[in-house]
N, C-alpha and C positions, 0 to 999 in steps of 0.2 A: 404620526410617524409613517403612515401609509404612503404618503407622497414623497418621502425622503429617498434619496439614492442610497444604495448599499454602503458606499464609502462613508456617508454621513452617519449611517446606523452604526458601522464599526467604530467610528471615532467617538460617538456618543456613548456606546457601551463600554469603550475603553475608559472614558472619563468616569463613568459610574464605578467601574472596577477599581480604578485608582483611588477613589474616595473610600472604598470598602476595605482595602488591604493594608497590611503593615509592610512597608517597603523593606524593613529589616529582615523579613522572613522569606522574601522572594528567592527562588533557587538561582542564584547568580553564579556561585562557585561551581566549577566542573566537579562532578563526582564520578568515581569509577563505576562503570556499568558493564557487567560481563554478559548480559543477556539483551537480545533484541527481538522485536516483534515486527514482522513484515506483514501488513494487512492491507485491505482495500481502502480506498479513499471514501467509500460509501459511509455516510454518517450513521447508517443503521447498525454498523458493527460497533456494538457497545463495549467500550474498553473495560468497564466495570465487570462485564461478564468474562473478560479475559484476565481478570485479576490485576488490572492496571488501575490503581486508585487515582481519582481526580485530585486536583489541588485542593488544599483546605480553604476555609473561608477567608483566612488572612492572606492567601496567595502562596503559601508554602507548598513545596513539592512533597508528595507522598510516595512517589515511585521512582526507582532508578532504572526502569526498563526503557531502552531506546526504542522509539516507535517510528517506523518507516511506513508511510501510507502511499500506495501507488495504485494505478488502475489494475484491478484484478489481483492485487497482492503479488505482482510480478517484481522480482528483485532487479535492481538496476546496478550496474557495475560501480558507478561512482559512490553510491550509498554503501555498497559492500566494502569497497576499498577503504573508505574513511571509517566506517563502523568497525571493521576488523583491525586494520593496520594503524589506526590512530586512537580510536575510542576503546579498543581492546575487547570488543564483543567476541565471545567464544561459543555462544549458543544462540541459535535463532529458532523462533517458531514462525513458520509461514502459515498464516490463517486466512483461508478463503471462506466464502460464505454462500449460502443458498440465494437464489434470485439475484445473482451478480449481473452487473451491467456488461461484463465481458461475455457472459452467455448471450445477453440481448444483442451485443455487437455482432456475434456470429450469426444470430438469427436474422438480423436486419442489416447485413453487410451492404446490401444494395442501397439502402437509405444513406449509409455513410459514404459510399462511393459517389452517389448523386450529389450529396452535400459538398464533398470535396471538389468535385468538378464544377459545381455552381459557385463556389466561393473563392476559387483560385483562378488566376489568369491561365489561359490555355497552355502557355509554355511552362509555367510552374507545375501545373497538373501533369503534363507529359513527363517532366523531369522526375516528379515524385513517383509517378507510376512506374517509370523505368527503374528507379532506385529500389522500389519494393519488389518488382519483378513480375513475371508472368508464370502461370496463368492468372489473370486478373479477374475477379476479385479474390480468388482463393489465396493468392499470395498475400493479400492484405489481411486476411484472417490470420495467417501465420505470423505476419509482422506485428499484429496487435496481440498475439498470443490469446486470441479469443477461444472460448471453449464451450462445450455442452454440459459437462459434468464437473462440478468443483472438486469432487474426490479424485477423479482421474487427473485433473489439472494440477492439484496440489502435489500429487506423486511426481508428475512430470517436472514441476517447478523445483521441487527439492532435488531431484536428479540433475536438473540443469545447473542449479547452484553448486552442487557437489562437483560437477564436472569442470567448473571454472578453475583455471590455474591460479587465480588471485585468491582463492579460498583455501586456506591450509587444511590439511587432512584432519587435524584435531578439532576443527570447528564442528559442533554438534548441530544438526539440522532436523527439526521436527516439521511435520505437515499436519495441519488440522483444518476442520471445516466447522464453521459456526452456523447453526440453523437459526435463521432470523425469527421464525414464528414460535420457537420454543426456548430460545436462549441457550440451547445445548451446544457444547463444544465436543467434537468427536476427533479422536486421534486416528489419523490415517497413516502417518509415518512416524514411528517412534525412533527418534535419533539415538536413543540409548541402546537400541537393539541392533544397530548397524554393525555388521561384521567386518 
């Protein structure tokens, strides 16, 4: 399998999965879910550690938590709108983690700008840079919401979500940090204590 392309691997693993599961228990019907998790796309963020149980051996769902994964656990408006106003989510936990790539992005912003400049044609690059704004690359750091400290970043992100007019005042927002090397989850913002 070492010389297979990733798409072939995905399809092969899906075929194996389909042989192992009972299609009658697949979670096909929509179920109400009042809680949502916004966390990083980093696969090192272990959902088991966050109380999100994996699917069972037969393919059945074991959790009703809506999971949104983004770079750095930054909320995106489209996910918030659909999650809140269609799926009915009324409580979110924003979970950032130690050793996040969004920290690395801030530290290595020049590598990102060099890569952008080298991979885009010059007109596209100029247009993108103008859209992001000056001073460059500091404005790119802001655009990416890159950060140094996940605890401070999760406080800012919860405040940013709270300030959005699309988010009703009765939605509860928590901010937590997951420590990769210990598996500990720390509450930074307790949404129940909001005044």
